[in-house]
Each structure stands twice: as structure tokens, then as C-alpha cells.
Backbone and ligand atoms as CSV (ligand in chain L), in Angstrom:
chain,resi,resn,atom,element,x,y,z
A,1,MET,N,N,-8.318,-103.256,41.560
A,1,MET,CA,C,-8.720,-102.037,40.858
A,1,MET,C,C,-8.461,-100.837,41.763
A,2,SER,N,N,-8.031,-99.737,41.162
A,2,SER,CA,C,-7.747,-98.531,41.932
A,2,SER,C,C,-9.030,-97.939,42.507
A,3,ASP,N,N,-8.890,-97.259,43.641
A,3,ASP,CA,C,-10.040,-96.641,44.290
A,3,ASP,C,C,-10.323,-95.269,43.666
A,4,TRP,N,N,-11.598,-94.893,43.734
A,4,TRP,CA,C,-11.984,-93.549,43.312
A,4,TRP,C,C,-11.569,-92.558,44.393
A,5,THR,N,N,-11.082,-91.408,43.977
A,5,THR,CA,C,-10.706,-90.326,44.892
A,5,THR,C,C,-11.667,-89.165,44.703
A,6,GLU,N,N,-12.171,-88.640,45.808
A,6,GLU,CA,C,-13.102,-87.517,45.732
A,6,GLU,C,C,-12.363,-86.249,45.327
A,7,VAL,N,N,-12.918,-85.571,44.354
A,7,VAL,CA,C,-12.325,-84.314,43.877
A,7,VAL,C,C,-13.029,-83.126,44.518
A,8,GLY,N,N,-14.346,-83.179,44.607
A,8,GLY,CA,C,-15.103,-82.082,45.205
A,8,GLY,C,C,-16.533,-82.086,44.703
A,9,LEU,N,N,-17.283,-81.111,45.186
A,9,LEU,CA,C,-18.669,-80.974,44.761
A,9,LEU,C,C,-18.733,-80.476,43.328
A,10,VAL,N,N,-19.698,-80.992,42.580
A,10,VAL,CA,C,-19.885,-80.551,41.196
A,10,VAL,C,C,-19.975,-79.027,41.142
A,11,GLY,N,N,-20.762,-78.455,42.048
A,11,GLY,CA,C,-20.967,-77.008,42.041
A,11,GLY,C,C,-19.739,-76.206,42.453
A,12,GLY,N,N,-18.739,-76.878,42.991
A,12,GLY,CA,C,-17.532,-76.189,43.439
A,12,GLY,C,C,-16.480,-76.034,42.360
A,13,ILE,N,N,-16.714,-76.659,41.203
A,13,ILE,CA,C,-15.775,-76.559,40.076
A,13,ILE,C,C,-16.592,-76.078,38.887
A,14,GLY,N,N,-16.647,-74.785,38.703
A,14,GLY,CA,C,-17.507,-74.211,37.673
A,14,GLY,C,C,-16.961,-74.442,36.273
A,15,PRO,N,N,-17.769,-74.186,35.246
A,15,PRO,CA,C,-17.325,-74.309,33.863
A,15,PRO,C,C,-16.059,-73.478,33.609
A,16,GLY,N,N,-15.075,-74.097,33.007
A,16,GLY,CA,C,-13.808,-73.418,32.724
A,16,GLY,C,C,-12.839,-73.454,33.898
A,17,GLU,N,N,-13.279,-74.007,35.031
A,17,GLU,CA,C,-12.404,-74.084,36.205
A,17,GLU,C,C,-11.801,-75.477,36.335
A,18,HIS,N,N,-10.787,-75.577,37.161
A,18,HIS,CA,C,-10.180,-76.884,37.388
A,18,HIS,C,C,-9.756,-77.002,38.842
A,19,ARG,N,N,-9.516,-78.232,39.259
A,19,ARG,CA,C,-9.075,-78.491,40.628
A,19,ARG,C,C,-8.001,-79.573,40.592
A,20,LEU,N,N,-6.970,-79.354,41.383
A,20,LEU,CA,C,-5.862,-80.304,41.459
A,20,LEU,C,C,-6.081,-81.257,42.627
A,21,VAL,N,N,-5.928,-82.551,42.371
A,21,VAL,CA,C,-6.012,-83.547,43.442
A,21,VAL,C,C,-4.800,-84.474,43.358
A,22,ASP,N,N,-4.444,-85.018,44.500
A,22,ASP,CA,C,-3.365,-86.007,44.557
A,22,ASP,C,C,-4.023,-87.383,44.655
A,23,VAL,N,N,-3.737,-88.238,43.682
A,23,VAL,CA,C,-4.299,-89.592,43.691
A,23,VAL,C,C,-3.134,-90.565,43.836
A,24,ASP,N,N,-2.931,-91.017,45.035
A,24,ASP,CA,C,-1.838,-91.960,45.314
A,24,ASP,C,C,-0.505,-91.449,44.778
A,25,GLY,N,N,-0.254,-90.162,44.965
A,25,GLY,CA,C,1.021,-89.576,44.562
A,25,GLY,C,C,1.044,-89.034,43.145
A,26,THR,N,N,-0.036,-89.244,42.404
A,26,THR,CA,C,-0.115,-88.698,41.048
A,26,THR,C,C,-0.946,-87.417,41.073
A,27,PRO,N,N,-0.368,-86.290,40.632
A,27,PRO,CA,C,-1.153,-85.053,40.577
A,27,PRO,C,C,-2.065,-85.067,39.358
A,28,ILE,N,N,-3.359,-84.895,39.600
A,28,ILE,CA,C,-4.355,-84.943,38.526
A,28,ILE,C,C,-5.166,-83.654,38.545
A,29,VAL,N,N,-5.301,-83.055,37.362
A,29,VAL,CA,C,-6.108,-81.850,37.210
A,29,VAL,C,C,-7.467,-82.266,36.666
A,30,VAL,N,N,-8.525,-81.910,37.391
A,30,VAL,CA,C,-9.881,-82.212,36.943
A,30,VAL,C,C,-10.516,-80.908,36.468
A,31,CYS,N,N,-10.969,-80.898,35.217
A,31,CYS,CA,C,-11.460,-79.682,34.571
A,31,CYS,C,C,-12.935,-79.814,34.223
A,32,ASN,N,N,-13.635,-78.713,34.381
A,32,ASN,CA,C,-15.035,-78.645,33.986
A,32,ASN,C,C,-15.109,-77.961,32.628
A,33,VAL,N,N,-15.568,-78.704,31.631
A,33,VAL,CA,C,-15.726,-78.157,30.283
A,33,VAL,C,C,-17.211,-78.137,29.971
A,34,GLY,N,N,-17.823,-77.006,30.183
A,34,GLY,CA,C,-19.252,-76.876,29.883
A,34,GLY,C,C,-20.121,-77.867,30.632
A,35,GLY,N,N,-19.729,-78.187,31.862
A,35,GLY,CA,C,-20.514,-79.119,32.671
A,35,GLY,C,C,-20.056,-80.557,32.575
A,36,GLU,N,N,-19.116,-80.831,31.673
A,36,GLU,CA,C,-18.550,-82.171,31.539
A,36,GLU,C,C,-17.163,-82.157,32.173
A,37,PHE,N,N,-16.832,-83.179,32.946
A,37,PHE,CA,C,-15.561,-83.195,33.673
A,37,PHE,C,C,-14.548,-84.113,33.008
A,38,PHE,N,N,-13.298,-83.641,32.971
A,38,PHE,CA,C,-12.190,-84.411,32.407
A,38,PHE,C,C,-11.024,-84.364,33.384
A,39,ALA,N,N,-10.237,-85.437,33.407
A,39,ALA,CA,C,-9.095,-85.522,34.317
A,39,ALA,C,C,-7.836,-85.814,33.509
A,40,ILE,N,N,-6.782,-85.035,33.783
A,40,ILE,CA,C,-5.534,-85.157,33.042
A,40,ILE,C,C,-4.376,-85.034,34.027
A,41,GLU,N,N,-3.287,-85.755,33.746
A,41,GLU,CA,C,-2.140,-85.670,34.663
A,41,GLU,C,C,-1.564,-84.264,34.627
A,42,ASP,N,N,-1.163,-83.785,35.798
A,42,ASP,CA,C,-0.646,-82.417,35.927
A,42,ASP,C,C,0.822,-82.376,35.527
A,43,VAL,N,N,1.106,-82.913,34.351
A,43,VAL,CA,C,2.482,-82.947,33.859
A,43,VAL,C,C,2.480,-82.656,32.353
A,44,CYS,N,N,3.242,-81.652,31.977
A,44,CYS,CA,C,3.428,-81.346,30.561
A,44,CYS,C,C,4.594,-82.174,30.044
A,45,THR,N,N,4.389,-82.805,28.895
A,45,THR,CA,C,5.428,-83.694,28.371
A,45,THR,C,C,6.535,-82.934,27.648
A,46,HIS,N,N,6.442,-81.613,27.584
A,46,HIS,CA,C,7.549,-80.865,26.978
A,46,HIS,C,C,8.740,-80.841,27.923
A,47,ASP,N,N,8.503,-80.296,29.134
A,47,ASP,CA,C,9.632,-80.148,30.058
A,47,ASP,C,C,9.196,-80.415,31.493
A,48,GLY,N,N,8.136,-81.187,31.658
A,48,GLY,CA,C,7.702,-81.564,32.995
A,48,GLY,C,C,6.992,-80.468,33.763
A,49,GLY,N,N,6.584,-79.397,33.062
A,49,GLY,CA,C,5.857,-78.323,33.739
A,49,GLY,C,C,4.505,-78.801,34.225
A,50,ARG,N,N,3.920,-78.010,35.107
A,50,ARG,CA,C,2.591,-78.339,35.612
A,50,ARG,C,C,1.532,-77.662,34.758
A,51,LEU,N,N,0.440,-78.374,34.508
A,51,LEU,CA,C,-0.649,-77.803,33.721
A,51,LEU,C,C,-1.596,-76.983,34.592
A,52,THR,N,N,-1.514,-77.180,35.903
A,52,THR,CA,C,-2.325,-76.400,36.835
A,52,THR,C,C,-2.117,-74.909,36.568
A,53,GLY,N,N,-3.214,-74.205,36.481
A,53,GLY,CA,C,-3.130,-72.771,36.229
A,53,GLY,C,C,-3.129,-72.438,34.753
A,54,GLY,N,N,-3.070,-73.468,33.915
A,54,GLY,CA,C,-3.105,-73.226,32.480
A,54,GLY,C,C,-4.496,-72.825,32.024
A,55,CYS,N,N,-4.541,-72.092,30.949
A,55,CYS,CA,C,-5.804,-71.634,30.385
A,55,CYS,C,C,-6.559,-72.822,29.781
A,56,ILE,N,N,-7.859,-72.899,30.073
A,56,ILE,CA,C,-8.707,-73.930,29.478
A,56,ILE,C,C,-9.565,-73.257,28.414
A,57,ALA,N,N,-9.464,-73.758,27.197
A,57,ALA,CA,C,-10.276,-73.227,26.098
A,57,ALA,C,C,-10.929,-74.410,25.407
A,58,GLY,N,N,-12.249,-74.444,25.455
A,58,GLY,CA,C,-12.944,-75.610,24.911
A,58,GLY,C,C,-12.492,-76.837,25.671
A,59,ASP,N,N,-12.131,-77.876,24.948
A,59,ASP,CA,C,-11.676,-79.098,25.617
A,59,ASP,C,C,-10.160,-79.228,25.569
A,60,GLU,N,N,-9.472,-78.084,25.649
A,60,GLU,CA,C,-8.008,-78.075,25.629
A,60,GLU,C,C,-7.479,-77.298,26.834
A,61,ILE,N,N,-6.286,-77.703,27.287
A,61,ILE,CA,C,-5.614,-76.951,28.351
A,61,ILE,C,C,-4.224,-76.571,27.843
A,62,GLU,N,N,-3.829,-75.344,28.159
A,62,GLU,CA,C,-2.553,-74.824,27.676
A,62,GLU,C,C,-1.552,-74.803,28.820
A,63,CYS,N,N,-0.377,-75.345,28.583
A,63,CYS,CA,C,0.667,-75.321,29.601
A,63,CYS,C,C,1.094,-73.877,29.836
A,64,PRO,N,N,1.098,-73.430,31.086
A,64,PRO,CA,C,1.435,-72.035,31.344
A,64,PRO,C,C,2.910,-71.700,31.120
A,65,ARG,N,N,3.766,-72.696,30.952
A,65,ARG,CA,C,5.195,-72.383,30.796
A,65,ARG,C,C,5.554,-71.964,29.376
A,66,HIS,N,N,5.288,-72.814,28.390
A,66,HIS,CA,C,5.697,-72.475,27.021
A,66,HIS,C,C,4.571,-72.624,26.008
A,67,GLY,N,N,3.362,-72.860,26.488
A,67,GLY,CA,C,2.209,-72.775,25.595
A,67,GLY,C,C,1.778,-74.031,24.866
A,68,ALA,N,N,2.349,-75.185,25.182
A,68,ALA,CA,C,1.847,-76.420,24.559
A,68,ALA,C,C,0.392,-76.630,24.982
A,69,ARG,N,N,-0.403,-77.174,24.077
A,69,ARG,CA,C,-1.796,-77.452,24.396
A,69,ARG,C,C,-2.056,-78.953,24.323
A,70,PHE,N,N,-2.923,-79.397,25.231
A,70,PHE,CA,C,-3.269,-80.821,25.309
A,70,PHE,C,C,-4.783,-80.982,25.259
A,71,SER,N,N,-5.218,-82.065,24.604
A,71,SER,CA,C,-6.638,-82.405,24.620
A,71,SER,C,C,-7.006,-82.940,25.993
A,72,LEU,N,N,-8.047,-82.368,26.596
A,72,LEU,CA,C,-8.501,-82.880,27.889
A,72,LEU,C,C,-9.205,-84.227,27.722
A,73,ARG,N,N,-9.671,-84.510,26.522
A,73,ARG,CA,C,-10.386,-85.760,26.283
A,73,ARG,C,C,-9.440,-86.943,26.114
A,74,THR,N,N,-8.307,-86.697,25.444
A,74,THR,CA,C,-7.416,-87.813,25.092
A,74,THR,C,C,-6.009,-87.672,25.648
A,75,GLY,N,N,-5.628,-86.473,26.089
A,75,GLY,CA,C,-4.257,-86.234,26.533
A,75,GLY,C,C,-3.301,-85.939,25.393
A,76,GLU,N,N,-3.793,-85.993,24.160
A,76,GLU,CA,C,-2.936,-85.770,22.990
A,76,GLU,C,C,-2.306,-84.382,23.034
A,77,ALA,N,N,-1.009,-84.312,22.684
A,77,ALA,CA,C,-0.344,-83.015,22.540
A,77,ALA,C,C,-0.795,-82.413,21.222
A,78,LEU,N,N,-1.311,-81.189,21.265
A,78,LEU,CA,C,-1.924,-80.588,20.079
A,78,LEU,C,C,-1.013,-79.604,19.375
A,79,CYS,N,N,0.052,-79.151,20.040
A,79,CYS,CA,C,0.970,-78.231,19.369
A,79,CYS,C,C,2.314,-78.258,20.084
A,80,ALA,N,N,3.341,-77.804,19.341
A,80,ALA,CA,C,4.679,-77.680,19.903
A,80,ALA,C,C,4.640,-76.667,21.045
A,81,PRO,N,N,5.568,-76.800,21.987
A,81,PRO,CA,C,6.741,-77.664,21.976
A,81,PRO,C,C,6.528,-79.057,22.582
A,82,ALA,N,N,5.300,-79.476,22.840
A,82,ALA,CA,C,5.074,-80.844,23.337
A,82,ALA,C,C,4.656,-81.732,22.162
A,83,TYR,N,N,5.149,-82.963,22.161
A,83,TYR,CA,C,4.827,-83.894,21.084
A,83,TYR,C,C,4.256,-85.208,21.613
A,84,GLU,N,N,4.517,-85.515,22.875
A,84,GLU,CA,C,4.029,-86.755,23.474
A,84,GLU,C,C,2.764,-86.473,24.279
A,85,PRO,N,N,1.830,-87.420,24.312
A,85,PRO,CA,C,0.604,-87.207,25.095
A,85,PRO,C,C,0.899,-87.270,26.592
A,86,THR,N,N,0.010,-86.681,27.365
A,86,THR,CA,C,0.037,-86.862,28.810
A,86,THR,C,C,-1.162,-87.738,29.177
A,87,ALA,N,N,-1.140,-88.289,30.381
A,87,ALA,CA,C,-2.164,-89.283,30.745
A,87,ALA,C,C,-3.511,-88.632,31.050
A,88,THR,N,N,-4.568,-89.327,30.702
A,88,THR,CA,C,-5.911,-88.919,31.112
A,88,THR,C,C,-6.505,-90.033,31.978
A,89,PHE,N,N,-7.525,-89.673,32.737
A,89,PHE,CA,C,-8.069,-90.589,33.736
A,89,PHE,C,C,-9.599,-90.560,33.699
A,90,PRO,N,N,-10.230,-91.638,34.185
A,90,PRO,CA,C,-11.704,-91.654,34.209
A,90,PRO,C,C,-12.250,-90.703,35.268
A,91,VAL,N,N,-13.440,-90.220,35.004
A,91,VAL,CA,C,-14.152,-89.337,35.942
A,91,VAL,C,C,-15.542,-89.908,36.161
A,92,ARG,N,N,-15.981,-89.822,37.386
A,92,ARG,CA,C,-17.332,-90.279,37.730
A,92,ARG,C,C,-18.008,-89.174,38.538
A,93,VAL,N,N,-19.266,-88.925,38.288
A,93,VAL,CA,C,-20.046,-87.971,39.081
A,93,VAL,C,C,-21.178,-88.740,39.722
A,94,GLU,N,N,-21.244,-88.672,41.045
A,94,GLU,CA,C,-22.283,-89.413,41.763
A,94,GLU,C,C,-22.743,-88.593,42.950
A,95,ASP,N,N,-24.044,-88.425,43.051
A,95,ASP,CA,C,-24.650,-87.664,44.151
A,95,ASP,C,C,-24.010,-86.288,44.299
A,96,GLY,N,N,-23.737,-85.660,43.170
A,96,GLY,CA,C,-23.224,-84.288,43.192
A,96,GLY,C,C,-21.756,-84.174,43.534
A,97,ILE,N,N,-21.043,-85.301,43.545
A,97,ILE,CA,C,-19.615,-85.283,43.873
A,97,ILE,C,C,-18.829,-85.841,42.683
A,98,VAL,N,N,-17.694,-85.188,42.389
A,98,VAL,CA,C,-16.832,-85.606,41.286
A,98,VAL,C,C,-15.723,-86.497,41.838
A,99,TYR,N,N,-15.465,-87.603,41.144
A,99,TYR,CA,C,-14.406,-88.543,41.537
A,99,TYR,C,C,-13.502,-88.817,40.339
A,100,THR,N,N,-12.246,-89.151,40.618
A,100,THR,CA,C,-11.367,-89.658,39.580
A,100,THR,C,C,-10.500,-90.753,40.182
A,101,ARG,N,N,-9.808,-91.482,39.324
A,101,ARG,CA,C,-8.888,-92.502,39.815
A,101,ARG,C,C,-7.796,-92.734,38.784
A,102,ASP,N,N,-6.662,-93.219,39.251
A,102,ASP,CA,C,-5.535,-93.542,38.376
A,102,ASP,C,C,-5.643,-95.027,38.047
A,103,ASP,N,N,-6.146,-95.305,36.856
A,103,ASP,CA,C,-6.423,-96.700,36.474
A,103,ASP,C,C,-5.333,-97.285,35.576
A,104,ARG,N,N,-4.183,-96.621,35.519
A,104,ARG,CA,C,-3.160,-97.051,34.551
A,104,ARG,C,C,-2.590,-98.436,34.829
A,105,TRP,N,N,-2.671,-98.858,36.077
A,105,TRP,CA,C,-2.061,-100.160,36.377
A,105,TRP,C,C,-3.100,-101.186,36.787
A,106,ASP,N,N,-4.385,-100.876,36.523
A,106,ASP,CA,C,-5.436,-101.867,36.787
A,106,ASP,C,C,-5.332,-103.002,35.771
A,107,ASP,N,N,-5.738,-104.166,36.171
A,107,ASP,CA,C,-5.753,-105.297,35.237
A,107,ASP,C,C,-6.996,-105.268,34.369
L,1,FES,S1,S,6.855,-77.269,30.097
L,1,FES,FE1,FE,4.905,-77.195,29.112
L,1,FES,S2,S,5.253,-76.234,27.203
L,1,FES,FE2,FE,7.195,-76.346,28.154
């Protein structure tokens, strides 16, 4: 099973903010949505742009390049020009610290 990677202190990622972490070579954006944390791969499926720096509205993040939006909960592409989902990852909060991990290849 993949290891959890520390993202940061809960209080260090405020509502509407996000933080980029590298998890074994995979860039993952962890977003705070009203106190709930979600993790999504920092890759837009339209043209490989980065979602880092994109506007977060509700539980959606907008790609800063051409405006595709993705669900932070499911990774689903919500509007053109992206049609394929991007990956989402589990998040754990323990003792005031946020963790995520890339579980795509776990058995
Ligand atoms: S690279 Fe994200 S919308 Fe084009």
C-alpha cells in the first residue's frame, strides 16, 4: 500500500486555498473546500496544463489555461475543453495535519 504524504497543517491551508505536493513524482493539488479537503492530480486532461493556481469555486477547480472545470470530489471534467476526468486521491486529517497518497496502484 502507498504511504501517506504530509501536505501541511490544517490551519495552513485556508478555505478556498490549495497546496501542491509531490507524491512519488505525481503532482497533487490539495484543496480546502469549506474546511473539507480534496486532492486532485495537477494535470488538466485538455492539454496537460497544471491546475495549480486555478480558481476554486465550491467543489470545483478551473484550469487557468483555457477554463475547463473539474470536480474536486470525483475528478470529473465538468465543461469543455476537457472531456476526460483527472485523478483524485484520498485525504486524511490527523492531529491537525493533512495527508494524501497516490493509491492508484494499490492492490
Ligand atoms: S490545458 Fe486546461 S483547459 Fe486547456
